[in-house]
C-alpha positions in Angstrom: 14.1 -229.3 -51.0 14.9 -225.7 -51.5 18.4 -224.5 -52.2 18.8 -223.6 -48.5 18.2 -227.2 -47.5 14.9 -226.5 -46.0 11.7 -228.3 -47.2 9.4 -226.5 -49.5 6.4 -225.3 -47.2 4.6 -223.3 -49.9 1.0 -224.3 -50.8 0.4 -226.5 -53.8 0.0 -224.7 -57.0 -3.6 -223.9 -58.2 -5.0 -223.5 -61.5 -6.1 -219.9 -62.5 -9.6 -219.3 -64.0 -10.7 -216.1 -65.6 -14.3 -215.0 -64.9 -16.2 -212.2 -66.5 -18.8 -210.5 -64.5 -21.2 -207.6 -64.8 -19.8 -204.6 -63.0 -22.7 -204.6 -60.5 -22.1 -208.3 -59.7 -18.4 -207.6 -59.2 -19.3 -204.7 -56.8 -21.6 -206.9 -54.8 -18.9 -209.6 -54.7 -16.4 -207.1 -53.3 -18.9 -206.1 -50.6 -19.6 -209.8 -49.6 -15.9 -210.6 -49.7 -15.0 -207.7 -47.5 -17.5 -208.8 -44.9 -15.8 -212.2 -44.9 -12.4 -210.6 -44.7 -11.5 -212.1 -48.1 -10.4 -211.0 -51.5 -12.9 -211.5 -54.3 -10.7 -214.2 -55.6 -10.6 -215.9 -52.2 -14.4 -215.5 -51.8 -15.0 -217.0 -55.2 -12.8 -219.9 -54.4 -14.7 -220.6 -51.1 -17.9 -220.2 -53.0 -16.9 -222.7 -55.6 -15.5 -225.2 -53.1 -18.8 -225.0 -51.0 -20.8 -225.7 -54.3 -18.7 -228.6 -55.3 -18.9 -230.2 -51.8 -22.7 -229.7 -51.7 -23.0 -231.3 -55.2 -20.7 -234.2 -54.1 -22.9 -234.8 -51.1 -26.1 -234.6 -53.2 -24.7 -237.1 -55.6 -23.6 -239.8 -53.1 -25.1 -243.2 -53.6 -28.1 -244.0 -51.5 -27.9 -247.3 -49.7 -31.1 -249.0 -49.0 -31.4 -251.7 -46.3 -34.0 -254.5 -46.8 -35.2 -257.5 -44.9 -32.9 -260.4 -45.5 -35.8 -262.4 -47.1 -36.5 -259.7 -49.5 -32.8 -259.2 -50.6 -32.4 -259.5 -54.4 -36.1 -259.5 -55.1 -37.4 -257.1 -57.7 -39.7 -254.5 -56.5 -42.7 -253.2 -58.2 -44.1 -249.7 -58.8 -44.9 -247.5 -55.8 -48.5 -247.7 -54.5 -50.8 -245.0 -55.6 -51.7 -242.5 -52.9 -55.5 -241.8 -52.5 -56.5 -238.9 -54.7 -53.1 -238.7 -56.4 -53.3 -237.3 -59.9 -51.7 -239.2 -62.9 -49.1 -236.3 -63.1 -48.1 -236.4 -59.6 -47.9 -240.2 -59.5 -45.7 -240.2 -62.7 -43.4 -237.6 -61.1 -43.1 -239.5 -57.9 -42.5 -242.8 -59.7 -39.8 -241.2 -61.8 -38.1 -239.8 -58.8 -38.1 -243.2 -57.1 -36.9 -245.0 -60.3 -34.0 -242.5 -60.4 -33.1 -242.9 -56.8 -33.0 -246.6 -57.1 -31.3 -246.6 -60.5 -34.2 -248.2 -62.4 
């Protein structure tokens, strides 16, 4: 409560960050921020929040549903596609292994 007896309705405090930019980048940011009716700080805050949200979404755990009779069974390597090069197969296998935590 504030001294007047009214509840504090101010926004929670935020941590400040100093960013050093090339002058031409700062000018471009000012132009972009103006089109969004924001300050440069407000635009950068929104930009960072969007990036963090996108990263959080990309890092979510992928849930795989399998047939009941296959639950808990180990799975092997992916089948090779016709005409797939060794390099392409290795890249695809690595991606699958990463997705499934192998």
